Structures are given as C-alpha cells and as structure tokens.
N, C-alpha and C positions, 0 to 999 in steps of 0.2 A: 405246882403250877407247870404246865408242859406247853402252852402256846402263849404267844406275846402279841395276839392280833388286837385285844382289848386296850393295847397302848397306842396312843396318837402320837406319832413322831414329830409333828408339827407344834405340839407342845412342849417339847424336850428344850428348847431354848439353846440352840447349837451355838457355840462361840465360832466365829469365822476363824478360818486355819490362819490367815494372816495376822490375826490378833492374839497367837498362842505363841509363846517362846519356846515352848518344849512340848513334844508329843511323848505319850507313853509308848513303851515298845510293844509290838503287836503281840496279841495273845493268840494261842492255839484257839480253835473252835471250841472245843471241849473245856477249856480254861475259862473263856469267857461267860459260859453258862452259870458258872458257880457264883461270880459275885452279882450276877443279874438275879439270880434267886435270892439272895441275901438281900439285896437291894428292895426287891419286891415285898418281901417279908416285912421289913422295915417300912416300906411306904404303905402297905395295907393296913398295918397298925393304927396309923392315921393320928395317933396321941403323943408320940414322941417328939421331941424338938427337930429331930432330923428327918422325920416321915415326908415332908414337902421335898426337900432336897434329894432324899432316897429315890422318891418317884421321878424327880426330874431326870436324875443319873439312869435309872432303870429304862426309861423311855429313850433316851439316846443310845444306851448300849444294844435295847432291843431293836432299833432302827437300823443298825450296823451289823447285826448278825441274823443268819437263818434261824427260824424256830428249831427245837431239838426234835421236833415230829419228823 
C-alpha cells in the first residue's frame, strides 16, 4: 500500500484536542508509516474484531501525514 488517498479523513472521528488528557510523543515521518501500514492490513482483513478500529485509526493517521510517494 503506497498511497492513502482512498481513506476519507472525515470518517476518522477525531477526538477534540481539549478532550484528550495526554497526547503521544511526535513520531518521525518515517516512523509514522510503519504503524499505518500495519493498521491498514488489519483493517483490510475486515474479519477480525479490531478491523473497524484499525480502519478508524488508519484514517486518522493518514490524514495527519503525507503519503510515502
């Protein structure tokens, strides 16, 4: 998976910043693509109990980082 254009960021369901107690440390751009690829594989499986949540998280991450291309 090289491009994230097929993901719709409006479906990600972002949590407003003021409602989050803590944020994760910033990732380097190269580091952010690794969990995104993993989440996309889990989401595309579509059969596991976590596939829906993996898809939501993948959309949220993809909306925040540029494509690898």
